[in-house]
C-alpha positions as CSV (number, residue, x, y, z in Angstrom):
1,M,0.0,0.0,0.0
2,V,1.2,3.5,-0.9
3,E,1.8,5.6,2.2
4,P,-0.9,8.4,2.2
5,A,0.6,11.9,1.6
6,T,-0.5,14.6,4.0
7,M,-3.6,16.3,3.0
8,L,-2.6,19.5,4.7
9,E,-1.7,21.4,1.6
10,E,0.2,24.7,1.7
11,K,-1.6,27.9,0.8
12,I,-1.3,28.5,-2.9
13,I,0.3,31.7,-4.0
14,D,-0.3,32.6,-7.6
15,S,0.4,36.1,-8.7
16,G,-1.9,36.0,-11.7
17,V,-4.8,35.0,-9.6
18,D,-4.0,37.1,-6.5
19,K,-3.5,40.3,-8.4
20,G,-6.4,39.7,-10.7
21,V,-8.8,39.1,-7.8
22,E,-7.6,42.3,-6.1
23,S,-8.9,44.3,-9.1
24,L,-12.3,42.6,-9.2
25,T,-15.5,44.2,-8.2
26,E,-18.8,42.4,-7.5
27,E,-20.4,44.5,-10.3
28,K,-17.8,43.3,-12.8
29,I,-18.2,39.7,-11.7
30,E,-22.0,39.8,-12.1
31,Q,-21.7,41.4,-15.5
32,V,-19.2,38.8,-16.9
33,V,-20.9,35.8,-15.3
34,N,-24.3,36.7,-16.8
35,A,-22.8,37.6,-20.2
36,V,-21.2,34.2,-20.5
37,L,-24.1,32.2,-19.0
38,K,-26.7,33.9,-21.1
39,G,-24.6,34.5,-24.3
40,E,-22.5,31.4,-24.6
41,A,-23.9,28.6,-22.5
42,G,-27.0,27.6,-24.4
43,A,-29.2,24.5,-24.3
44,R,-26.4,22.0,-23.5
45,F,-25.4,23.9,-20.4
46,K,-29.0,24.2,-19.2
47,T,-29.8,20.6,-19.8
48,Y,-26.9,19.3,-17.8
49,V,-27.7,21.7,-14.9
50,D,-31.4,20.8,-14.9
51,I,-31.1,17.0,-15.1
52,C,-28.6,16.4,-12.4
53,V,-30.4,14.6,-9.5
54,H,-27.5,14.8,-7.0
55,C,-27.2,11.0,-6.9
56,A,-23.4,11.1,-6.3
57,L,-22.8,8.2,-8.7
58,C,-20.1,10.3,-10.2
59,S,-18.1,10.5,-7.0
60,E,-16.1,7.4,-7.1
61,A,-15.2,8.0,-10.7
62,C,-13.0,11.0,-9.6
63,H,-9.4,10.5,-8.6
64,Y,-9.5,13.6,-6.5
65,Y,-12.4,12.3,-4.5
66,L,-10.8,8.9,-4.0
67,S,-7.4,10.4,-3.1
68,H,-8.9,12.7,-0.5
69,D,-10.6,9.9,1.5
70,N,-14.0,10.4,-0.2
71,D,-14.3,14.0,0.8
72,P,-17.6,15.1,-1.0
73,K,-16.2,18.6,-2.0
74,Y,-13.9,16.8,-4.4
75,S,-16.7,14.9,-6.1
76,P,-17.6,16.0,-9.6
77,A,-21.1,17.0,-8.4
78,G,-19.5,18.8,-5.4
79,K,-17.2,20.8,-7.6
80,V,-20.2,21.8,-9.8
81,K,-22.2,22.7,-6.8
82,Q,-19.4,25.0,-5.4
83,T,-19.1,26.8,-8.8
84,V,-21.8,26.5,-11.5
85,W,-24.8,26.1,-9.2
86,E,-23.8,28.9,-7.0
87,L,-23.2,31.3,-9.9
88,L,-26.6,30.4,-11.3
89,K,-28.4,30.5,-7.9
90,R,-26.9,34.0,-7.1
91,K,-27.3,35.2,-10.7
92,G,-23.6,36.1,-10.7
93,K,-23.7,38.1,-7.5
94,V,-20.7,36.6,-5.9
95,S,-17.6,38.0,-4.2
96,P,-14.0,38.2,-5.5
97,Q,-13.1,35.6,-2.9
98,F,-15.7,33.3,-4.2
99,M,-14.2,33.6,-7.6
100,K,-10.7,32.9,-6.2
101,R,-12.0,29.7,-4.8
102,A,-13.7,28.9,-8.2
103,V,-10.2,29.3,-9.9
104,E,-8.7,26.8,-7.5
105,I,-11.5,24.2,-8.2
106,A,-11.7,24.7,-11.9
107,H,-7.9,24.8,-12.6
108,S,-6.5,22.5,-10.0
109,E,-9.2,20.1,-8.8
110,C,-10.5,18.9,-12.2
111,N,-8.5,17.5,-15.1
112,L,-11.5,17.5,-17.4
113,C,-10.8,13.8,-17.8
114,R,-14.5,12.9,-18.3
115,R,-14.3,9.7,-16.3
116,C,-17.2,10.9,-14.2
117,A,-19.4,11.2,-17.3
118,M,-19.2,7.4,-17.9
119,Y,-20.8,6.8,-14.5
120,C,-23.4,9.5,-14.6
121,P,-26.8,7.9,-15.4
122,F,-27.5,10.9,-17.6
123,G,-24.1,11.3,-19.1
124,I,-23.6,14.8,-17.8
125,D,-20.3,16.2,-19.1
126,V,-18.8,17.8,-16.0
127,A,-15.7,18.8,-18.0
128,Y,-17.9,21.0,-20.2
129,L,-19.4,22.6,-17.1
130,I,-16.0,23.3,-15.6
131,L,-14.7,24.7,-18.9
132,M,-17.6,27.2,-18.7
133,V,-16.3,28.3,-15.3
134,R,-12.8,28.6,-16.8
135,R,-14.3,30.8,-19.5
136,I,-15.7,33.1,-16.9
137,I,-12.3,33.1,-15.1
138,H,-10.6,34.0,-18.4
139,K,-13.0,36.9,-19.1
140,L,-12.4,38.2,-15.5
141,G,-8.6,38.1,-16.0
142,I,-7.9,35.7,-13.1
143,T,-6.4,32.7,-14.8
144,P,-3.4,31.1,-13.1
145,Q,-0.2,32.8,-14.1
146,Y,1.8,29.9,-15.5
147,I,-0.8,28.7,-17.9
148,Q,-1.7,32.2,-18.9
149,D,1.9,32.8,-19.8
150,T,1.7,29.7,-22.0
151,A,-1.4,31.2,-23.6
152,H,0.6,34.4,-24.2
153,S,3.2,32.4,-26.0
154,H,0.5,30.8,-28.2
155,A,-0.7,34.3,-29.1
156,A,2.7,35.7,-29.8
157,T,4.5,32.8,-31.5
158,L,1.7,30.3,-32.4
159,N,3.5,27.7,-30.2
160,Q,3.5,27.2,-26.5
161,M,7.2,27.4,-25.8
162,W,8.2,30.8,-27.3
163,V,10.1,28.9,-30.0
164,K,11.3,31.3,-32.7
165,D,11.0,30.3,-36.4
166,D,14.7,29.9,-36.9
167,E,15.0,27.8,-33.7
168,W,12.3,25.4,-35.0
169,I,14.1,24.9,-38.3
170,D,17.5,24.6,-36.6
171,T,16.1,21.9,-34.3
172,L,14.8,19.9,-37.3
173,Q,18.1,20.2,-39.1
174,W,19.9,19.1,-36.0
175,Q,17.8,16.0,-35.5
176,E,18.1,15.2,-39.2
177,E,21.9,15.2,-38.9
178,E,21.8,13.1,-35.8
179,A,19.4,10.6,-37.3
180,A,21.4,10.3,-40.5
181,D,24.2,8.8,-38.5
182,E,21.8,5.9,-37.9
183,V,19.8,5.8,-41.1
184,P,21.9,6.8,-44.1
185,N,20.3,9.4,-46.5
186,L,17.7,10.2,-43.8
187,R,15.9,13.5,-44.4
188,I,13.2,15.5,-42.5
189,P,11.5,17.1,-45.5
190,L,10.3,20.7,-44.9
191,D,7.3,22.2,-46.7
192,K,7.0,19.3,-49.2
193,E,3.9,20.0,-51.1
194,G,1.5,17.1,-51.7
195,A,3.1,14.7,-49.2
196,E,1.1,11.8,-47.8
197,V,1.7,12.8,-44.2
198,Y,2.0,16.1,-42.4
199,Y,3.7,15.3,-39.1
200,S,2.9,17.8,-36.3
201,V,4.2,17.9,-32.7
202,I,3.7,20.0,-29.6
203,G,6.0,22.9,-28.5
204,P,7.9,21.0,-25.8
205,E,9.3,18.5,-28.3
206,P,11.7,21.0,-30.1
207,K,12.3,22.7,-26.7
208,F,12.9,19.7,-24.4
209,R,12.3,16.4,-26.1
210,A,13.9,16.7,-29.6
211,G,14.8,13.1,-29.5
212,L,11.2,12.2,-30.1
213,I,11.4,14.0,-33.5
214,Y,14.5,12.0,-34.2
215,Q,12.7,8.8,-33.5
216,A,9.7,9.8,-35.7
217,A,12.1,10.7,-38.5
218,V,13.7,7.2,-38.3
219,M,10.3,5.5,-38.4
220,M,9.1,7.6,-41.3
221,N,12.3,6.9,-43.4
222,V,12.5,3.2,-42.6
223,A,8.9,2.8,-43.4
224,G,9.2,4.7,-46.7
225,I,6.6,7.2,-45.7
226,D,6.1,10.3,-48.0
227,W,6.1,12.9,-45.3
228,T,6.8,16.5,-44.4
229,M,7.0,19.0,-41.5
230,P,6.1,22.6,-41.9
231,A,8.8,25.2,-41.8
232,S,6.5,28.0,-40.7
233,P,4.1,28.6,-37.7
234,G,1.3,26.0,-37.5
235,W,3.6,23.1,-36.6
236,D,2.6,23.2,-32.9
237,N,-0.6,21.3,-32.5
238,S,-0.9,21.9,-28.7
239,D,-3.5,24.3,-27.3
240,M,-3.4,25.7,-23.7
241,C,-6.0,28.3,-24.8
242,M,-8.5,25.4,-25.0
243,F,-8.0,25.0,-21.2
244,T,-7.8,28.6,-20.2
245,G,-11.2,29.5,-21.8
246,D,-9.6,31.7,-24.4
247,N,-11.9,30.3,-27.1
248,E,-11.0,33.1,-29.6
249,M,-7.2,32.2,-29.4
250,M,-8.0,28.5,-29.5
251,A,-9.8,28.9,-32.8
252,R,-6.9,31.0,-34.2
253,L,-4.4,28.3,-33.3
254,K,-6.5,25.5,-34.9
255,K,-7.0,27.6,-38.0
256,E,-3.3,28.1,-38.5
257,H,-2.6,24.4,-37.9
258,F,-5.2,23.3,-40.5
259,E,-4.3,26.0,-43.0
260,S,-0.6,25.1,-42.6
261,A,-1.4,21.5,-43.7
262,M,-3.9,22.7,-46.4
263,R,-1.3,25.0,-48.0
264,L,1.0,22.0,-48.4
265,K,-1.9,20.0,-49.9
266,V,-1.1,17.0,-47.7
267,K,-3.3,13.9,-47.6
268,R,-3.6,13.7,-43.7
269,I,-2.2,15.0,-40.5
270,V,-0.3,12.6,-38.2
271,M,0.1,13.9,-34.6
272,G,2.8,13.1,-32.1
273,E,2.0,11.5,-28.7
274,C,0.0,14.2,-27.0
275,G,-3.6,13.7,-25.8
276,H,-4.8,17.2,-25.2
277,A,-3.4,18.4,-28.6
278,Y,-5.3,15.5,-30.3
279,R,-8.5,16.6,-28.6
280,S,-8.0,20.2,-29.6
281,V,-7.4,19.3,-33.3
282,Y,-9.7,16.4,-33.7
283,D,-12.7,17.4,-31.6
284,V,-12.7,20.9,-30.3
285,G,-10.8,23.2,-32.6
286,N,-12.6,22.3,-35.7
287,R,-16.0,23.0,-34.0
288,A,-14.7,26.4,-32.7
289,L,-14.1,27.2,-36.3
290,G,-17.5,26.2,-37.3
291,W,-16.4,22.9,-39.0
292,K,-18.5,19.8,-38.2
293,M,-15.5,17.7,-39.0
294,H,-11.8,18.6,-39.6
295,P,-10.9,19.6,-43.2
296,I,-8.0,17.1,-43.4
297,P,-8.1,13.6,-41.9
298,V,-6.2,13.5,-38.5
299,I,-4.8,10.5,-36.7
300,H,-2.9,10.1,-33.5
301,A,0.5,8.5,-33.1
302,I,-1.1,5.4,-31.6
303,D,-3.1,4.9,-34.7
304,F,0.0,5.5,-36.9
305,Y,2.3,3.1,-35.0
306,H,-0.5,0.5,-35.3
307,E,-0.7,1.1,-39.1
308,L,3.1,0.9,-39.6
309,I,3.3,-2.4,-37.7
310,T,0.2,-4.2,-38.9
311,Q,0.8,-3.2,-42.6
312,G,4.5,-4.4,-42.3
313,K,5.9,-1.0,-43.1
314,I,8.3,-1.5,-40.1
315,K,9.4,-4.9,-38.6
316,I,10.1,-5.7,-35.0
317,S,13.6,-7.1,-34.7
318,K,13.7,-7.8,-31.0
319,K,11.0,-7.3,-28.4
320,Y,11.4,-5.0,-25.4
321,E,12.3,-7.3,-22.5
322,S,11.4,-5.4,-19.3
323,P,7.8,-6.2,-18.2
324,V,5.6,-3.2,-19.1
325,T,2.2,-1.8,-18.1
326,F,0.2,0.7,-20.1
327,H,-1.4,4.0,-18.9
328,D,-4.5,4.9,-20.9
329,P,-4.5,8.7,-21.6
330,C,-7.9,10.2,-21.2
331,N,-8.1,12.1,-24.5
332,T,-7.0,9.3,-26.8
333,I,-8.6,6.4,-25.0
334,R,-11.7,7.5,-23.3
335,G,-12.1,10.3,-25.9
336,A,-11.1,8.5,-29.1
337,G,-11.2,4.7,-28.4
338,L,-7.6,3.9,-29.3
339,H,-7.3,1.4,-26.4
340,E,-7.2,-1.8,-28.4
341,K,-4.9,-0.5,-31.1
342,A,-2.4,0.7,-28.3
343,R,-2.4,-2.8,-26.8
344,E,-1.8,-4.5,-30.2
345,V,1.3,-2.3,-30.5
346,I,2.4,-3.1,-27.0
347,R,2.0,-6.9,-27.6
348,A,3.8,-6.6,-30.9
349,T,6.8,-4.9,-29.4
350,C,7.0,-6.1,-25.8
351,E,7.8,-9.5,-24.3
352,T,5.6,-9.1,-21.2
353,F,2.5,-6.9,-20.8
354,I,0.8,-6.6,-17.5
355,E,-2.5,-4.7,-17.3
356,M,-3.1,-2.2,-14.5
357,H,-6.6,-2.2,-13.1
358,P,-8.9,-0.5,-13.9
359,N,-7.9,-0.1,-17.5
360,R,-8.9,1.2,-20.9
361,E,-11.6,3.8,-20.7
362,H,-12.0,3.1,-17.0
363,N,-8.3,4.0,-16.2
364,Y,-7.5,6.7,-13.7
365,C,-6.3,10.0,-15.0
366,C,-2.6,11.1,-14.6
367,A,-3.9,14.3,-12.8
368,A,-1.7,16.4,-15.1
369,G,-4.0,16.9,-18.1
370,G,-6.7,19.4,-18.7
371,G,-4.1,22.2,-18.2
372,V,-3.5,21.3,-14.5
373,I,0.2,20.6,-14.8
374,N,0.5,23.8,-16.9
375,C,-0.7,25.9,-13.9
376,G,2.9,25.3,-12.6
377,P,4.7,24.9,-9.4
378,P,2.2,26.6,-7.1
379,Y,-0.2,23.7,-7.7
380,K,2.3,20.8,-8.0
381,M,1.8,19.2,-4.6
382,K,-1.9,19.6,-4.7
383,R,-1.9,17.7,-8.0
384,I,0.3,15.0,-6.6
385,H,-1.8,14.6,-3.4
386,G,-4.9,14.6,-5.6
387,N,-3.8,11.4,-7.3
388,R,-2.8,9.1,-4.5
389,I,-5.2,6.6,-6.1
390,K,-2.9,6.5,-9.3
391,A,0.1,5.8,-7.1
392,E,-1.8,2.9,-5.5
393,Q,-2.8,1.6,-8.9
394,L,0.9,1.7,-10.1
395,F,2.1,0.1,-6.9
396,A,-0.3,-2.8,-7.4
397,V,0.8,-3.4,-11.0
398,K,4.4,-3.1,-10.0
399,A,3.8,-5.8,-7.3
400,R,2.7,-8.0,-10.2
401,G,5.9,-7.5,-12.0
402,A,5.6,-4.5,-14.1
403,K,8.8,-2.4,-14.3
404,T,8.1,0.0,-17.1
405,V,5.1,2.3,-17.6
406,V,4.3,3.2,-21.2
407,A,2.3,6.4,-21.6
408,P,1.7,7.9,-25.1
409,C,1.0,11.4,-23.9
410,H,3.3,14.3,-22.8
411,N,1.1,15.6,-20.0
412,C,0.7,12.0,-18.7
413,H,4.5,11.7,-18.7
414,G,4.8,14.8,-16.6
415,G,2.1,13.7,-14.1
416,L,3.2,10.1,-13.8
417,E,6.9,11.2,-13.5
418,D,6.0,13.3,-10.5
419,I,3.8,10.5,-9.0
420,I,6.5,7.8,-9.5
421,H,9.2,10.0,-7.9
422,Y,7.1,11.4,-5.0
423,Y,5.6,8.0,-3.9
424,G,9.0,6.2,-4.4
425,L,7.6,3.7,-6.9
426,G,10.9,3.3,-8.8
427,M,9.4,2.5,-12.2
428,E,10.7,3.5,-15.6
429,L,8.5,5.7,-17.9
430,K,8.4,5.5,-21.6
431,F,6.5,6.9,-24.6
432,L,5.0,4.3,-27.0
433,G,7.3,5.7,-29.6
434,D,10.3,4.9,-27.4
435,I,9.3,1.3,-27.4
436,V,8.6,1.1,-31.2
437,Y,11.9,2.8,-32.0
438,E,13.9,0.6,-29.7
439,T,12.4,-2.6,-31.1
440,M,12.1,-1.9,-34.8
441,E,14.4,-3.2,-37.5
442,K,16.8,-0.5,-38.8
443,P,19.2,-0.5,-41.7
444,E,22.6,-1.8,-40.9
445,Q,25.2,1.0,-40.3
């Protein structure tokens, strides 16, 4: 059993929230709340609020609730009651301190994982309701500072890491040179018009994890894929604005991403291993732009690896020997149903696969997604304490022999890395692409 972490969390100091709240007035709050709820919420919002019968069946679906010894204020319905229902009941007449608490609930006590929606008898999407709270928070100017800084980077550079245009191209050329030592004549084609595949990644890859671009380039070249990456903005498929409630900037980001691919007349977009980015491109961004479906077919890396292996475009030379378990990311598994394809890739590349329980669409969230990890250091320990249940799940699968956790999502990596370290689990953490790259057959030097 994992030792329970103390629930006595330190007071959170966030300059963006604290200074923003100081400038609020009750009149401004009332005006913004009612403008959003009346002008943007619509029938979906009203339906969810009206049909909730307070049955609490959603409670045990939430990792925060389970990790805080079944404290009802952490249940999905409890979080909605403390925010949405109060805003409606009081018709927006709430204090700045009420909104400060609403920021903490919406940005650090809910990962928008939608596990609760699976257990609600009416299918109420609590994530949607919490996003409406975040929209109000954004309009009031009290979004947590770290994630707001990331949104500013999106606005200024169209990527979340302040990567300059020349830095982006230099990184690709650097990885091309590195990978060419392993695969002769390897290229990372830039702005190739008419390519079969447009490969897009999130901002942290060129900034911190350039090796993942290296691995993708090797896979593409060994498999003989006709592919390209864009040389201009639009390459970053991530979207923190989707999580801050800045819907206008979210739409601008997705427009740039799609138009970047459309300018190159590519056949489809293949996205790297990021869950929230996939959700933003595949499900949310296109709708924000008024498109029922995305203008170019989009697939996630899980789908792509599965295709490469099952179609024989890459061959597995030697399976990964360390026993592995698989973490199901919320946005690609619960949101997109890629659980079986992921497992087929794992079984094709790994000697021993041990399921954690629960799994697939019932798996617990990493507690990092939904923009929570992007709120930065002030909320780190709250996030870690809020997912003790995940640590217990990992401890149980480790006891059955698993030594490596495979997680095909950047935010999941960040969250699981913190949990593994804090709770002393001593497990290795890998991307799915790490496993495919390590086990695939490559040309002889």
